[in-house]
VMD Tcl script that builds the backbone (N, CA, C; Angstrom):
set m [mol new atoms 222]
animate dup $m
set s [atomselect $m all]
$s set {name element resname resid chain x y z} {
  {N N UNK 1 A 8.701 -23.900 0.602}
  {CA C UNK 1 A 9.538 -22.821 0.127}
  {C C UNK 1 A 9.331 -22.701 -1.380}
  {N N UNK 2 A 9.106 -21.493 -1.836}
  {CA C UNK 2 A 8.980 -21.197 -3.258}
  {C C UNK 2 A 10.119 -20.265 -3.642}
  {N N UNK 3 A 10.855 -20.619 -4.681}
  {CA C UNK 3 A 11.992 -19.828 -5.139}
  {C C UNK 3 A 11.685 -19.313 -6.540}
  {N N UNK 4 A 11.925 -18.023 -6.760}
  {CA C UNK 4 A 11.806 -17.417 -8.085}
  {C C UNK 4 A 13.148 -16.793 -8.428}
  {N N UNK 5 A 13.606 -16.995 -9.659}
  {CA C UNK 5 A 14.859 -16.385 -10.096}
  {C C UNK 5 A 14.629 -15.712 -11.437}
  {N N UNK 6 A 15.014 -14.451 -11.524}
  {CA C UNK 6 A 14.943 -13.717 -12.782}
  {C C UNK 6 A 16.207 -14.043 -13.568}
  {N N UNK 7 A 16.037 -14.674 -14.710}
  {CA C UNK 7 A 17.203 -15.107 -15.478}
  {C C UNK 7 A 17.974 -13.942 -16.093}
  {N N UNK 8 A 17.328 -12.792 -16.225}
  {CA C UNK 8 A 18.017 -11.634 -16.807}
  {C C UNK 8 A 18.887 -10.915 -15.761}
  {N N UNK 9 A 18.277 -10.539 -14.636}
  {CA C UNK 9 A 18.994 -9.775 -13.614}
  {C C UNK 9 A 19.663 -10.657 -12.556}
  {N N UNK 10 A 19.295 -11.944 -12.525}
  {CA C UNK 10 A 19.790 -12.922 -11.537}
  {C C UNK 10 A 19.259 -12.662 -10.133}
  {N N UNK 11 A 18.236 -11.806 -9.991}
  {CA C UNK 11 A 17.616 -11.559 -8.696}
  {C C UNK 11 A 16.854 -12.813 -8.274}
  {N N UNK 12 A 16.961 -13.171 -6.994}
  {CA C UNK 12 A 16.276 -14.339 -6.461}
  {C C UNK 12 A 15.275 -13.886 -5.404}
  {N N UNK 13 A 14.066 -14.413 -5.501}
  {CA C UNK 13 A 13.034 -14.188 -4.496}
  {C C UNK 13 A 12.741 -15.533 -3.848}
  {N N UNK 14 A 12.532 -15.537 -2.537}
  {CA C UNK 14 A 12.128 -16.768 -1.869}
  {C C UNK 14 A 10.993 -16.471 -0.910}
  {N N UNK 15 A 10.049 -17.381 -0.875}
  {CA C UNK 15 A 8.850 -17.211 -0.062}
  {C C UNK 15 A 8.606 -18.475 0.745}
  {N N UNK 16 A 8.300 -18.300 2.014}
  {CA C UNK 16 A 7.868 -19.423 2.830}
  {C C UNK 16 A 6.402 -19.653 2.517}
  {N N UNK 17 A 6.084 -20.858 2.103}
  {CA C UNK 17 A 4.727 -21.198 1.697}
  {C C UNK 17 A 4.086 -22.025 2.809}
  {N N UNK 18 A 2.991 -21.513 3.422}
  {CA C UNK 18 A 2.396 -22.236 4.545}
  {C C UNK 18 A 1.657 -23.514 4.156}
  {N N UNK 19 A 1.286 -23.624 2.868}
  {CA C UNK 19 A 0.555 -24.810 2.408}
  {C C UNK 19 A 0.728 -24.954 0.906}
  {N N UNK 20 A 0.547 -26.158 0.406}
  {CA C UNK 20 A 0.628 -26.372 -1.034}
  {C C UNK 20 A -0.643 -25.835 -1.696}
  {N N UNK 21 A -0.523 -25.495 -2.968}
  {CA C UNK 21 A -1.682 -25.023 -3.722}
  {C C UNK 21 A -1.791 -23.513 -3.678}
  {N N UNK 22 A -2.993 -23.047 -3.947}
  {CA C UNK 22 A -3.247 -21.612 -4.029}
  {C C UNK 22 A -3.397 -21.047 -2.623}
  {N N UNK 23 A -2.565 -20.092 -2.305}
  {CA C UNK 23 A -2.597 -19.393 -1.024}
  {C C UNK 23 A -2.558 -17.905 -1.356}
  {N N UNK 24 A -3.530 -17.148 -0.877}
  {CA C UNK 24 A -3.651 -15.730 -1.241}
  {C C UNK 24 A -2.408 -14.919 -0.893}
  {N N UNK 25 A -1.797 -15.220 0.235}
  {CA C UNK 25 A -0.589 -14.510 0.635}
  {C C UNK 25 A 0.529 -14.739 -0.376}
  {N N UNK 26 A 0.720 -15.985 -0.762}
  {CA C UNK 26 A 1.793 -16.329 -1.697}
  {C C UNK 26 A 1.509 -15.714 -3.074}
  {N N UNK 27 A 0.256 -15.771 -3.511}
  {CA C UNK 27 A -0.121 -15.164 -4.798}
  {C C UNK 27 A 0.215 -13.674 -4.784}
  {N N UNK 28 A -0.137 -12.984 -3.714}
  {CA C UNK 28 A 0.139 -11.543 -3.642}
  {C C UNK 28 A 1.641 -11.257 -3.604}
  {N N UNK 29 A 2.419 -12.097 -2.925}
  {CA C UNK 29 A 3.875 -11.906 -2.875}
  {C C UNK 29 A 4.522 -12.120 -4.242}
  {N N UNK 30 A 4.061 -13.154 -4.962}
  {CA C UNK 30 A 4.604 -13.421 -6.298}
  {C C UNK 30 A 4.269 -12.259 -7.234}
  {N N UNK 31 A 3.040 -11.790 -7.189}
  {CA C UNK 31 A 2.640 -10.658 -8.036}
  {C C UNK 31 A 3.445 -9.413 -7.675}
  {N N UNK 32 A 3.661 -9.179 -6.406}
  {CA C UNK 32 A 4.472 -8.041 -5.964}
  {C C UNK 32 A 5.900 -8.147 -6.501}
  {N N UNK 33 A 6.458 -9.345 -6.470}
  {CA C UNK 33 A 7.811 -9.553 -6.995}
  {C C UNK 33 A 7.852 -9.288 -8.496}
  {N N UNK 34 A 6.849 -9.776 -9.220}
  {CA C UNK 34 A 6.797 -9.537 -10.664}
  {C C UNK 34 A 6.688 -8.046 -10.975}
  {N N UNK 35 A 5.868 -7.333 -10.205}
  {CA C UNK 35 A 5.731 -5.884 -10.406}
  {C C UNK 35 A 7.044 -5.162 -10.120}
  {N N UNK 36 A 7.766 -5.607 -9.107}
  {CA C UNK 36 A 9.027 -4.940 -8.755}
  {C C UNK 36 A 10.077 -5.099 -9.848}
  {N N UNK 37 A 9.990 -6.184 -10.619}
  {CA C UNK 37 A 10.926 -6.391 -11.720}
  {C C UNK 37 A 10.598 -5.506 -12.923}
  {N N UNK 38 A 9.348 -5.054 -13.021}
  {CA C UNK 38 A 8.968 -4.123 -14.075}
  {C C UNK 38 A 8.625 -4.751 -15.415}
  {N N UNK 39 A 8.512 -6.066 -15.456}
  {CA C UNK 39 A 8.192 -6.720 -16.729}
  {C C UNK 39 A 6.687 -6.696 -16.998}
  {N N UNK 40 A 6.324 -6.684 -18.262}
  {CA C UNK 40 A 4.921 -6.780 -18.669}
  {C C UNK 40 A 4.606 -8.192 -19.162}
  {N N UNK 41 A 5.649 -8.990 -19.401}
  {CA C UNK 41 A 5.503 -10.351 -19.895}
  {C C UNK 41 A 6.594 -11.206 -19.266}
  {N N UNK 42 A 6.204 -12.365 -18.723}
  {CA C UNK 42 A 7.181 -13.269 -18.115}
  {C C UNK 42 A 6.921 -14.701 -18.559}
  {N N UNK 43 A 7.966 -15.498 -18.513}
  {CA C UNK 43 A 7.860 -16.933 -18.727}
  {C C UNK 43 A 8.160 -17.592 -17.392}
  {N N UNK 44 A 7.226 -18.392 -16.918}
  {CA C UNK 44 A 7.416 -19.097 -15.656}
  {C C UNK 44 A 7.649 -20.564 -15.979}
  {N N UNK 45 A 8.793 -21.079 -15.532}
  {CA C UNK 45 A 9.135 -22.486 -15.746}
  {C C UNK 45 A 8.980 -23.233 -14.431}
  {N N UNK 46 A 8.374 -24.407 -14.510}
  {CA C UNK 46 A 8.193 -25.213 -13.305}
  {C C UNK 46 A 8.041 -26.676 -13.688}
  {N N UNK 47 A 8.000 -27.527 -12.657}
  {CA C UNK 47 A 7.706 -28.928 -12.920}
  {C C UNK 47 A 6.180 -29.093 -13.004}
  {N N UNK 48 A 5.723 -30.312 -13.107}
  {CA C UNK 48 A 4.290 -30.545 -13.296}
  {C C UNK 48 A 3.537 -30.805 -11.992}
  {N N UNK 49 A 4.052 -30.363 -10.872}
  {CA C UNK 49 A 3.352 -30.571 -9.605}
  {C C UNK 49 A 2.018 -29.822 -9.633}
  {N N UNK 50 A 0.946 -30.529 -9.337}
  {CA C UNK 50 A -0.405 -29.996 -9.456}
  {C C UNK 50 A -0.592 -28.729 -8.625}
  {N N UNK 51 A -0.094 -28.720 -7.401}
  {CA C UNK 51 A -0.282 -27.561 -6.529}
  {C C UNK 51 A 0.469 -26.342 -7.055}
  {N N UNK 52 A 1.639 -26.546 -7.647}
  {CA C UNK 52 A 2.416 -25.443 -8.210}
  {C C UNK 52 A 1.752 -24.902 -9.476}
  {N N UNK 53 A 1.232 -25.779 -10.301}
  {CA C UNK 53 A 0.516 -25.352 -11.513}
  {C C UNK 53 A -0.696 -24.509 -11.122}
  {N N UNK 54 A -1.427 -24.929 -10.087}
  {CA C UNK 54 A -2.599 -24.172 -9.627}
  {C C UNK 54 A -2.198 -22.778 -9.159}
  {N N UNK 55 A -1.079 -22.685 -8.434}
  {CA C UNK 55 A -0.585 -21.388 -7.971}
  {C C UNK 55 A -0.212 -20.491 -9.154}
  {N N UNK 56 A 0.493 -21.037 -10.117}
  {CA C UNK 56 A 0.901 -20.253 -11.290}
  {C C UNK 56 A -0.319 -19.794 -12.090}
  {N N UNK 57 A -1.302 -20.666 -12.241}
  {CA C UNK 57 A -2.523 -20.289 -12.954}
  {C C UNK 57 A -3.234 -19.132 -12.251}
  {N N UNK 58 A -3.239 -19.148 -10.925}
  {CA C UNK 58 A -3.875 -18.071 -10.164}
  {C C UNK 58 A -3.114 -16.763 -10.336}
  {N N UNK 59 A -1.784 -16.824 -10.319}
  {CA C UNK 59 A -0.969 -15.634 -10.557}
  {C C UNK 59 A -1.252 -15.105 -11.955}
  {N N UNK 60 A -1.367 -16.005 -12.916}
  {CA C UNK 60 A -1.656 -15.623 -14.302}
  {C C UNK 60 A -2.986 -14.883 -14.400}
  {N N UNK 61 A -3.985 -15.341 -13.656}
  {CA C UNK 61 A -5.300 -14.701 -13.659}
  {C C UNK 61 A -5.272 -13.319 -13.000}
  {N N UNK 62 A -4.526 -13.200 -11.906}
  {CA C UNK 62 A -4.581 -11.980 -11.089}
  {C C UNK 62 A -3.595 -10.896 -11.505}
  {N N UNK 63 A -2.507 -11.262 -12.170}
  {CA C UNK 63 A -1.498 -10.279 -12.540}
  {C C UNK 63 A -1.898 -9.585 -13.830}
  {N N UNK 64 A -1.607 -8.309 -13.935}
  {CA C UNK 64 A -1.996 -7.530 -15.118}
  {C C UNK 64 A -1.122 -7.808 -16.333}
  {N N UNK 65 A 0.036 -8.423 -16.144}
  {CA C UNK 65 A 0.927 -8.744 -17.252}
  {C C UNK 65 A 0.597 -10.080 -17.889}
  {N N UNK 66 A 1.399 -10.437 -18.879}
  {CA C UNK 66 A 1.205 -11.706 -19.579}
  {C C UNK 66 A 2.135 -12.770 -19.000}
  {N N UNK 67 A 1.580 -13.937 -18.731}
  {CA C UNK 67 A 2.341 -15.049 -18.170}
  {C C UNK 67 A 2.315 -16.204 -19.163}
  {N N UNK 68 A 3.481 -16.686 -19.529}
  {CA C UNK 68 A 3.613 -17.870 -20.361}
  {C C UNK 68 A 4.162 -18.966 -19.460}
  {N N UNK 69 A 3.500 -20.120 -19.467}
  {CA C UNK 69 A 3.894 -21.215 -18.595}
  {C C UNK 69 A 4.637 -22.263 -19.406}
  {N N UNK 70 A 5.839 -22.621 -18.930}
  {CA C UNK 70 A 6.621 -23.697 -19.539}
  {C C UNK 70 A 6.890 -24.746 -18.474}
  {N N UNK 71 A 6.563 -25.987 -18.796}
  {CA C UNK 71 A 6.801 -27.089 -17.869}
  {C C UNK 71 A 8.063 -27.833 -18.258}
  {N N UNK 72 A 8.800 -28.260 -17.257}
  {CA C UNK 72 A 10.001 -29.060 -17.522}
  {C C UNK 72 A 9.580 -30.442 -18.011}
  {N N UNK 73 A 10.447 -31.125 -18.726}
  {CA C UNK 73 A 10.117 -32.479 -19.196}
  {C C UNK 73 A 9.898 -33.432 -18.016}
  {N N UNK 74 A 9.063 -34.439 -18.238}
  {CA C UNK 74 A 8.780 -35.425 -17.179}
  {C C UNK 74 A 10.008 -36.270 -16.949}
}
mol reanalyze $m
mol bondsrecalc $m
mol representation Tube
mol addrep $m
């Protein structure tokens, strides 16, 4: 399960993730959610899980907006 929350509008998105790491379906759903919010720049906060970082990096590559990645402290 992947959860996204927009801190400004408090909108929550949740996605069932069939596997860890980069999954094309999940990447497209995350990008679709970002587009629906209308932002051109976002900050994505996450822990340091390797599979989650890989997914965020892929979204960063594929989305037309700017993505800033912030990791939580260890």
